[in-house]
A tleap script that builds the chain and sets N, CA, C and O, in Angstrom:
source leaprc.protein.ff14SB
mol = sequence {
  NMET PRO PHE VAL GLY THR GLY PHE ASP THR
  GLY LEU HIE ILE VAL ALA VAL VAL VAL LEU
  ILE ALA THR VAL ALA ALA ALA GLY ILE ALA
  PHE TRP LYS PHE HIE GLU VAL PRO ILE HIE
  GLN ALA HIE LYS ASN SER HIE GLN GLN LEU
  THR LEU ILE THR THR LEU THR TRP VAL GLY
  PHE ILE TRP HIE TRP VAL TRP VAL ILE ALA
  VAL ILE ILE ALA PHE VAL ASP ALA GLU GLN
  ALA ILE ALA LYS VAL ARG ASP ILE TRP LYS
  SER GLU GLY ASP SER ALA CCYS
}
set mol.1.N position { -123.274 -123.289 -24.402 }
set mol.1.CA position { -123.393 -121.932 -24.895 }
set mol.1.C position { -122.841 -121.894 -26.319 }
set mol.1.O position { -121.754 -122.406 -26.590 }
set mol.2.N position { -123.590 -121.293 -27.203 }
set mol.2.CA position { -123.123 -121.251 -28.589 }
set mol.2.C position { -121.944 -120.293 -28.752 }
set mol.2.O position { -121.847 -119.284 -28.053 }
set mol.3.N position { -121.077 -120.613 -29.659 }
set mol.3.CA position { -119.923 -119.815 -30.076 }
set mol.3.C position { -118.814 -119.739 -29.028 }
set mol.3.O position { -117.766 -119.161 -29.317 }
set mol.4.N position { -118.988 -120.288 -27.838 }
set mol.4.CA position { -117.958 -120.201 -26.807 }
set mol.4.C position { -116.874 -121.223 -27.114 }
set mol.4.O position { -117.153 -122.392 -27.378 }
set mol.5.N position { -115.632 -120.755 -27.073 }
set mol.5.CA position { -114.510 -121.642 -27.317 }
set mol.5.C position { -114.241 -121.897 -28.789 }
set mol.5.O position { -113.437 -122.764 -29.131 }
set mol.6.N position { -114.898 -121.161 -29.655 }
set mol.6.CA position { -114.669 -121.338 -31.087 }
set mol.6.C position { -113.975 -120.100 -31.635 }
set mol.6.O position { -113.861 -119.081 -30.954 }
set mol.7.N position { -113.523 -120.205 -32.854 }
set mol.7.CA position { -112.914 -119.053 -33.519 }
set mol.7.C position { -113.942 -117.979 -33.817 }
set mol.7.O position { -113.597 -116.804 -33.945 }
set mol.8.N position { -115.192 -118.369 -33.927 }
set mol.8.CA position { -116.259 -117.410 -34.202 }
set mol.8.C position { -116.431 -116.445 -33.033 }
set mol.8.O position { -116.766 -115.277 -33.228 }
set mol.9.N position { -116.201 -116.936 -31.824 }
set mol.9.CA position { -116.281 -116.096 -30.627 }
set mol.9.C position { -115.249 -114.968 -30.695 }
set mol.9.O position { -115.559 -113.823 -30.367 }
set mol.10.N position { -114.064 -115.276 -31.105 }
set mol.10.CA position { -113.013 -114.264 -31.242 }
set mol.10.C position { -113.385 -113.246 -32.309 }
set mol.10.O position { -113.158 -112.048 -32.137 }
set mol.11.N position { -113.948 -113.714 -33.398 }
set mol.11.CA position { -114.380 -112.809 -34.466 }
set mol.11.C position { -115.448 -111.840 -33.994 }
set mol.11.O position { -115.422 -110.660 -34.345 }
set mol.12.N position { -116.389 -112.335 -33.196 }
set mol.12.CA position { -117.433 -111.464 -32.653 }
set mol.12.C position { -116.845 -110.409 -31.713 }
set mol.12.O position { -117.290 -109.262 -31.712 }
set mol.13.N position { -115.855 -110.791 -30.922 }
set mol.13.CA position { -115.204 -109.824 -30.040 }
set mol.13.C position { -114.472 -108.750 -30.845 }
set mol.13.O position { -114.504 -107.574 -30.483 }
set mol.14.N position { -113.830 -109.137 -31.907 }
set mol.14.CA position { -113.124 -108.168 -32.756 }
set mol.14.C position { -114.119 -107.204 -33.391 }
set mol.14.O position { -113.882 -105.996 -33.428 }
set mol.15.N position { -115.230 -107.734 -33.888 }
set mol.15.CA position { -116.260 -106.874 -34.481 }
set mol.15.C position { -116.813 -105.911 -33.428 }
set mol.15.O position { -117.028 -104.734 -33.717 }
set mol.16.N position { -117.041 -106.402 -32.218 }
set mol.16.CA position { -117.564 -105.544 -31.149 }
set mol.16.C position { -116.582 -104.425 -30.811 }
set mol.16.O position { -116.999 -103.287 -30.593 }
set mol.17.N position { -115.290 -104.728 -30.765 }
set mol.17.CA position { -114.276 -103.707 -30.473 }
set mol.17.C position { -114.220 -102.679 -31.593 }
set mol.17.O position { -114.118 -101.481 -31.327 }
set mol.18.N position { -114.285 -103.130 -32.837 }
set mol.18.CA position { -114.256 -102.203 -33.974 }
set mol.18.C position { -115.478 -101.289 -33.943 }
set mol.18.O position { -115.354 -100.084 -34.165 }
set mol.19.N position { -116.647 -101.845 -33.672 }
set mol.19.CA position { -117.867 -101.032 -33.598 }
set mol.19.C position { -117.768 -100.032 -32.448 }
set mol.19.O position { -118.176 -98.880 -32.598 }
set mol.20.N position { -117.239 -100.451 -31.314 }
set mol.20.CA position { -117.078 -99.556 -30.169 }
set mol.20.C position { -116.132 -98.402 -30.501 }
set mol.20.O position { -116.440 -97.248 -30.207 }
set mol.21.N position { -114.997 -98.700 -31.104 }
set mol.21.CA position { -114.030 -97.655 -31.469 }
set mol.21.C position { -114.624 -96.715 -32.507 }
set mol.21.O position { -114.446 -95.500 -32.416 }
set mol.22.N position { -115.329 -97.262 -33.495 }
set mol.22.CA position { -115.949 -96.420 -34.525 }
set mol.22.C position { -117.021 -95.515 -33.923 }
set mol.22.O position { -117.148 -94.357 -34.321 }
set mol.23.N position { -117.787 -96.028 -32.976 }
set mol.23.CA position { -118.828 -95.221 -32.334 }
set mol.23.C position { -118.223 -94.085 -31.518 }
set mol.23.O position { -118.702 -92.952 -31.581 }
set mol.24.N position { -117.183 -94.375 -30.759 }
set mol.24.CA position { -116.523 -93.340 -29.961 }
set mol.24.C position { -115.888 -92.296 -30.877 }
set mol.24.O position { -115.974 -91.099 -30.601 }
set mol.25.N position { -115.251 -92.738 -31.964 }
set mol.25.CA position { -114.638 -91.797 -32.910 }
set mol.25.C position { -115.699 -90.927 -33.586 }
set mol.25.O position { -115.505 -89.720 -33.734 }
set mol.26.N position { -116.811 -91.523 -33.993 }
set mol.26.CA position { -117.883 -90.749 -34.633 }
set mol.26.C position { -118.477 -89.734 -33.663 }
set mol.26.O position { -118.775 -88.605 -34.053 }
set mol.27.N position { -118.651 -90.124 -32.410 }
set mol.27.CA position { -119.173 -89.183 -31.408 }
set mol.27.C position { -118.190 -88.043 -31.181 }
set mol.27.O position { -118.604 -86.892 -31.038 }
set mol.28.N position { -116.903 -88.341 -31.147 }
set mol.28.CA position { -115.888 -87.302 -30.979 }
set mol.28.C position { -115.855 -86.335 -32.146 }
set mol.28.O position { -115.753 -85.124 -31.951 }
set mol.29.N position { -115.938 -86.862 -33.357 }
set mol.29.CA position { -115.943 -86.004 -34.548 }
set mol.29.C position { -117.202 -85.144 -34.579 }
set mol.29.O position { -117.133 -83.959 -34.906 }
set mol.30.N position { -118.343 -85.725 -34.242 }
set mol.30.CA position { -119.595 -84.955 -34.226 }
set mol.30.C position { -119.533 -83.852 -33.172 }
set mol.30.O position { -119.973 -82.730 -33.423 }
set mol.31.N position { -118.993 -84.163 -31.999 }
set mol.31.CA position { -118.852 -83.157 -30.949 }
set mol.31.C position { -117.940 -82.032 -31.418 }
set mol.31.O position { -118.237 -80.858 -31.200 }
set mol.32.N position { -116.828 -82.387 -32.061 }
set mol.32.CA position { -115.881 -81.378 -32.551 }
set mol.32.C position { -116.540 -80.473 -33.589 }
set mol.32.O position { -116.410 -79.251 -33.515 }
set mol.33.N position { -117.245 -81.060 -34.553 }
set mol.33.CA position { -117.899 -80.256 -35.595 }
set mol.33.C position { -118.969 -79.350 -34.996 }
set mol.33.O position { -119.097 -78.194 -35.399 }
set mol.34.N position { -119.735 -79.862 -34.041 }
set mol.34.CA position { -120.760 -79.042 -33.389 }
set mol.34.C position { -120.117 -77.919 -32.586 }
set mol.34.O position { -120.644 -76.808 -32.531 }
set mol.35.N position { -118.993 -78.207 -31.972 }
set mol.35.CA position { -118.311 -77.216 -31.152 }
set mol.35.C position { -117.694 -76.111 -32.001 }
set mol.35.O position { -117.489 -75.005 -31.501 }
set mol.36.N position { -117.393 -76.376 -33.262 }
set mol.36.CA position { -116.781 -75.397 -34.154 }
set mol.36.C position { -117.810 -74.544 -34.900 }
set mol.36.O position { -117.425 -73.711 -35.722 }
set mol.37.N position { -119.089 -74.727 -34.641 }
set mol.37.CA position { -120.145 -73.973 -35.328 }
set mol.37.C position { -119.961 -72.457 -35.201 }
set mol.37.O position { -120.102 -71.759 -36.205 }
set mol.38.N position { -119.653 -71.912 -34.012 }
set mol.38.CA position { -119.486 -70.454 -33.931 }
set mol.38.C position { -118.352 -69.925 -34.812 }
set mol.38.O position { -118.476 -68.852 -35.401 }
set mol.39.N position { -117.261 -70.662 -34.902 }
set mol.39.CA position { -116.127 -70.216 -35.722 }
set mol.39.C position { -116.512 -70.216 -37.195 }
set mol.39.O position { -116.190 -69.272 -37.916 }
set mol.40.N position { -117.195 -71.259 -37.648 }
set mol.40.CA position { -117.610 -71.311 -39.053 }
set mol.40.C position { -118.598 -70.193 -39.376 }
set mol.40.O position { -118.533 -69.597 -40.450 }
set mol.41.N position { -119.506 -69.911 -38.454 }
set mol.41.CA position { -120.468 -68.827 -38.661 }
set mol.41.C position { -119.748 -67.483 -38.726 }
set mol.41.O position { -120.091 -66.637 -39.551 }
set mol.42.N position { -118.765 -67.284 -37.873 }
set mol.42.CA position { -118.011 -66.026 -37.873 }
set mol.42.C position { -117.217 -65.865 -39.165 }
set mol.42.O position { -117.141 -64.763 -39.710 }
set mol.43.N position { -116.624 -66.949 -39.660 }
set mol.43.CA position { -115.909 -66.886 -40.941 }
set mol.43.C position { -116.872 -66.571 -42.078 }
set mol.43.O position { -116.562 -65.772 -42.961 }
set mol.44.N position { -118.041 -67.204 -42.050 }
set mol.44.CA position { -119.019 -67.019 -43.126 }
set mol.44.C position { -119.491 -65.572 -43.197 }
set mol.44.O position { -119.680 -65.032 -44.287 }
set mol.45.N position { -119.681 -64.950 -42.052 }
set mol.45.CA position { -120.183 -63.577 -42.010 }
set mol.45.C position { -119.073 -62.534 -41.960 }
set mol.45.O position { -119.359 -61.342 -41.855 }
set mol.46.N position { -117.817 -62.958 -42.033 }
set mol.46.CA position { -116.664 -62.054 -41.898 }
set mol.46.C position { -116.822 -61.194 -40.649 }
set mol.46.O position { -116.728 -59.967 -40.698 }
set mol.47.N position { -117.060 -61.861 -39.544 }
set mol.47.CA position { -117.332 -61.188 -38.274 }
set mol.47.C position { -116.101 -60.416 -37.807 }
set mol.47.O position { -114.970 -60.876 -37.968 }
set mol.48.N position { -116.330 -59.244 -37.229 }
set mol.48.CA position { -115.232 -58.408 -36.756 }
set mol.48.C position { -114.553 -59.005 -35.522 }
set mol.48.O position { -113.378 -58.734 -35.276 }
set mol.49.N position { -115.260 -59.795 -34.763 }
set mol.49.CA position { -114.733 -60.366 -33.520 }
set mol.49.C position { -114.338 -61.836 -33.696 }
set mol.49.O position { -114.582 -62.655 -32.809 }
set mol.50.N position { -113.737 -62.164 -34.823 }
set mol.50.CA position { -113.383 -63.549 -35.125 }
set mol.50.C position { -112.408 -64.119 -34.093 }
set mol.50.O position { -112.555 -65.266 -33.669 }
set mol.51.N position { -111.428 -63.335 -33.692 }
set mol.51.CA position { -110.454 -63.812 -32.711 }
set mol.51.C position { -111.119 -64.081 -31.365 }
set mol.51.O position { -110.818 -65.078 -30.709 }
set mol.52.N position { -112.013 -63.201 -30.956 }
set mol.52.CA position { -112.733 -63.399 -29.695 }
set mol.52.C position { -113.575 -64.668 -29.748 }
set mol.52.O position { -113.585 -65.451 -28.799 }
set mol.53.N position { -114.275 -64.870 -30.849 }
set mol.53.CA position { -115.127 -66.051 -30.993 }
set mol.53.C position { -114.285 -67.323 -30.981 }
set mol.53.O position { -114.662 -68.313 -30.354 }
set mol.54.N position { -113.149 -67.299 -31.672 }
set mol.54.CA position { -112.263 -68.461 -31.690 }
set mol.54.C position { -111.747 -68.767 -30.290 }
set mol.54.O position { -111.731 -69.923 -29.867 }
set mol.55.N position { -111.330 -67.741 -29.581 }
set mol.55.CA position { -110.817 -67.935 -28.224 }
set mol.55.C position { -111.902 -68.469 -27.296 }
set mol.55.O position { -111.659 -69.394 -26.521 }
set mol.56.N position { -113.083 -67.897 -27.373 }
set mol.56.CA position { -114.179 -68.370 -26.523 }
set mol.56.C position { -114.560 -69.809 -26.855 }
set mol.56.O position { -114.926 -70.578 -25.966 }
set mol.57.N position { -114.473 -70.172 -28.130 }
set mol.57.CA position { -114.788 -71.546 -28.525 }
set mol.57.C position { -113.780 -72.521 -27.931 }
set mol.57.O position { -114.158 -73.587 -27.446 }
set mol.58.N position { -112.505 -72.163 -27.966 }
set mol.58.CA position { -111.478 -73.040 -27.392 }
set mol.58.C position { -111.609 -73.130 -25.876 }
set mol.58.O position { -111.481 -74.214 -25.305 }
set mol.59.N position { -111.863 -72.004 -25.223 }
set mol.59.CA position { -112.048 -72.019 -23.772 }
set mol.59.C position { -113.321 -72.790 -23.418 }
set mol.59.O position { -113.427 -73.366 -22.335 }
set mol.60.N position { -114.279 -72.796 -24.336 }
set mol.60.CA position { -115.533 -73.506 -24.115 }
set mol.60.C position { -115.376 -75.005 -23.961 }
set mol.60.O position { -116.292 -75.666 -23.471 }
set mol.61.N position { -114.235 -75.566 -24.366 }
set mol.61.CA position { -113.999 -76.987 -24.121 }
set mol.61.C position { -113.874 -77.267 -22.626 }
set mol.61.O position { -114.218 -78.352 -22.159 }
set mol.62.N position { -113.380 -76.278 -21.880 }
set mol.62.CA position { -113.209 -76.451 -20.437 }
set mol.62.C position { -114.436 -75.933 -19.693 }
set mol.62.O position { -115.024 -76.643 -18.877 }
set mol.63.N position { -114.813 -74.696 -19.981 }
set mol.63.CA position { -115.987 -74.073 -19.366 }
set mol.63.C position { -117.060 -73.946 -20.432 }
set mol.63.O position { -116.968 -73.084 -21.307 }
set mol.64.N position { -118.065 -74.786 -20.368 }
set mol.64.CA position { -119.053 -74.882 -21.440 }
set mol.64.C position { -119.919 -73.636 -21.573 }
set mol.64.O position { -120.402 -73.344 -22.667 }
set mol.65.N position { -120.123 -72.906 -20.503 }
set mol.65.CA position { -120.942 -71.697 -20.584 }
set mol.65.C position { -120.264 -70.641 -21.446 }
set mol.65.O position { -120.942 -69.785 -22.014 }
set mol.66.N position { -118.946 -70.687 -21.554 }
set mol.66.CA position { -118.226 -69.731 -22.401 }
set mol.66.C position { -118.547 -69.999 -23.870 }
set mol.66.O position { -118.607 -69.071 -24.676 }
set mol.67.N position { -118.754 -71.282 -24.219 }
set mol.67.CA position { -119.094 -71.631 -25.594 }
set mol.67.C position { -120.437 -71.020 -25.981 }
set mol.67.O position { -120.624 -70.602 -27.123 }
set mol.68.N position { -121.361 -70.969 -25.042 }
set mol.68.CA position { -122.669 -70.363 -25.306 }
set mol.68.C position { -122.499 -68.882 -25.632 }
set mol.68.O position { -123.180 -68.366 -26.519 }
set mol.69.N position { -121.613 -68.202 -24.939 }
set mol.69.CA position { -121.334 -66.793 -25.237 }
set mol.69.C position { -120.754 -66.660 -26.637 }
set mol.69.O position { -121.101 -65.726 -27.361 }
set mol.70.N position { -119.872 -67.583 -27.032 }
set mol.70.CA position { -119.303 -67.555 -28.384 }
set mol.70.C position { -120.396 -67.724 -29.435 }
set mol.70.O position { -120.364 -67.061 -30.472 }
set mol.71.N position { -121.355 -68.596 -29.180 }
set mol.71.CA position { -122.468 -68.795 -30.117 }
set mol.71.C position { -123.294 -67.522 -30.239 }
set mol.71.O position { -123.664 -67.120 -31.342 }
set mol.72.N position { -123.581 -66.892 -29.113 }
set mol.72.CA position { -124.380 -65.663 -29.139 }
set mol.72.C position { -123.652 -64.573 -29.911 }
set mol.72.O position { -124.255 -63.895 -30.742 }
set mol.73.N position { -122.367 -64.399 -29.646 }
set mol.73.CA position { -121.601 -63.363 -30.346 }
set mol.73.C position { -121.521 -63.666 -31.836 }
set mol.73.O position { -121.607 -62.752 -32.656 }
set mol.74.N position { -121.358 -64.938 -32.197 }
set mol.74.CA position { -121.205 -65.303 -33.603 }
set mol.74.C position { -122.498 -65.127 -34.390 }
set mol.74.O position { -122.458 -64.730 -35.555 }
set mol.75.N position { -123.638 -65.413 -33.776 }
set mol.75.CA position { -124.892 -65.395 -34.513 }
set mol.75.C position { -125.651 -64.077 -34.434 }
set mol.75.O position { -126.527 -63.822 -35.260 }
set mol.76.N position { -125.332 -63.238 -33.455 }
set mol.76.CA position { -126.041 -61.970 -33.301 }
set mol.76.C position { -125.198 -60.861 -33.919 }
set mol.76.O position { -124.020 -60.706 -33.597 }
set mol.77.N position { -125.815 -60.100 -34.805 }
set mol.77.CA position { -125.145 -58.938 -35.379 }
set mol.77.C position { -125.324 -57.784 -34.399 }
set mol.77.O position { -126.417 -57.232 -34.271 }
set mol.78.N position { -124.253 -57.426 -33.713 }
set mol.78.CA position { -124.335 -56.443 -32.626 }
set mol.78.C position { -124.777 -55.075 -33.131 }
set mol.78.O position { -125.547 -54.386 -32.462 }
set mol.79.N position { -124.300 -54.679 -34.298 }
set mol.79.CA position { -124.667 -53.357 -34.819 }
set mol.79.C position { -126.166 -53.271 -35.091 }
set mol.79.O position { -126.806 -52.278 -34.743 }
set mol.80.N position { -126.724 -54.301 -35.707 }
set mol.80.CA position { -128.169 -54.312 -35.965 }
set mol.80.C position { -128.959 -54.368 -34.665 }
set mol.80.O position { -129.987 -53.704 -34.534 }
set mol.81.N position { -128.490 -55.150 -33.712 }
set mol.81.CA position { -129.197 -55.262 -32.437 }
set mol.81.C position { -129.207 -53.924 -31.704 }
set mol.81.O position { -130.233 -53.521 -31.156 }
set mol.82.N position { -128.074 -53.242 -31.694 }
set mol.82.CA position { -128.008 -51.936 -31.029 }
set mol.82.C position { -128.898 -50.928 -31.745 }
set mol.82.O position { -129.577 -50.129 -31.099 }
set mol.83.N position { -128.898 -50.960 -33.077 }
set mol.83.CA position { -129.748 -50.038 -33.837 }
set mol.83.C position { -131.228 -50.297 -33.544 }
set mol.83.O position { -132.003 -49.351 -33.402 }
set mol.84.N position { -131.625 -51.566 -33.452 }
set mol.84.CA position { -133.024 -51.883 -33.150 }
set mol.84.C position { -133.406 -51.434 -31.749 }
set mol.84.O position { -134.490 -50.888 -31.546 }
set mol.85.N position { -132.525 -51.659 -30.784 }
set mol.85.CA position { -132.807 -51.215 -29.417 }
set mol.85.C position { -132.911 -49.697 -29.371 }
set mol.85.O position { -133.788 -49.155 -28.697 }
set mol.86.N position { -132.023 -49.007 -30.082 }
set mol.86.CA position { -132.060 -47.542 -30.122 }
set mol.86.C position { -133.358 -47.057 -30.756 }
set mol.86.O position { -133.960 -46.098 -30.272 }
set mol.87.N position { -133.799 -47.710 -31.839 }
set mol.87.CA position { -135.055 -47.325 -32.487 }
set mol.87.C position { -136.254 -47.562 -31.565 }
set mol.87.O position { -137.167 -46.738 -31.501 }
set mol.88.N position { -136.247 -48.684 -30.856 }
set mol.88.CA position { -137.331 -48.965 -29.914 }
set mol.88.C position { -137.333 -47.922 -28.805 }
set mol.88.O position { -138.392 -47.435 -28.409 }
set mol.89.N position { -136.166 -47.583 -28.311 }
set mol.89.CA position { -136.052 -46.609 -27.235 }
set mol.89.C position { -136.574 -45.246 -27.684 }
set mol.89.O position { -137.298 -44.570 -26.953 }
set mol.90.N position { -136.190 -44.857 -28.908 }
set mol.90.CA position { -136.644 -43.561 -29.427 }
set mol.90.C position { -138.152 -43.559 -29.648 }
set mol.90.O position { -138.817 -42.568 -29.347 }
set mol.91.N position { -138.699 -44.651 -30.168 }
set mol.91.CA position { -140.139 -44.692 -30.433 }
set mol.91.C position { -140.936 -44.686 -29.133 }
set mol.91.O position { -142.011 -44.089 -29.080 }
set mol.92.N position { -140.443 -45.328 -28.099 }
set mol.92.CA position { -141.125 -45.302 -26.806 }
set mol.92.C position { -141.034 -43.920 -26.179 }
set mol.92.O position { -141.973 -43.472 -25.522 }
set mol.93.N position { -139.921 -43.251 -26.375 }
set mol.93.CA position { -139.754 -41.906 -25.826 }
set mol.93.C position { -140.666 -40.905 -26.505 }
set mol.93.O position { -141.164 -39.987 -25.853 }
set mol.94.N position { -140.900 -41.061 -27.815 }
set mol.94.CA position { -141.776 -40.146 -28.551 }
set mol.94.C position { -143.235 -40.327 -28.150 }
set mol.94.O position { -143.967 -39.344 -28.031 }
set mol.95.N position { -143.665 -41.556 -27.941 }
set mol.95.CA position { -145.071 -41.801 -27.620 }
set mol.95.C position { -145.388 -41.465 -26.164 }
set mol.95.O position { -146.548 -41.217 -25.835 }
set mol.96.N position { -144.395 -41.452 -25.294 }
set mol.96.CA position { -144.636 -41.169 -23.880 }
set mol.96.C position { -144.859 -39.680 -23.629 }
set mol.96.O position { -145.509 -39.309 -22.651 }
set mol.97.N position { -144.335 -38.839 -24.486 }
set mol.97.CA position { -144.437 -37.386 -24.252 }
set mol.97.C position { -145.767 -36.848 -24.612 }
set mol.97.O position { -146.006 -35.649 -24.472 }
savepdb mol mol.pdb
quit
């Protein structure tokens, strides 16, 4: 078997360990950055519910469905959404009469 019992074999093992550690670290950093997206969006928009979004993001590490709620709250402007629903409701009420 090539490289067995030589110093080159040890070098290959060291390279493999370094690549493994770098891959795990890169995956962890990418997961962290992706998980912080709602907080960055809330900061960017000066969201009124910044504390709620931050808390939901942290709790989302344990319960992942909570993170989805944080994303929805961070990306949806509640005031505009309520105004649009109210306008739709009023327009449907006018045409029905």
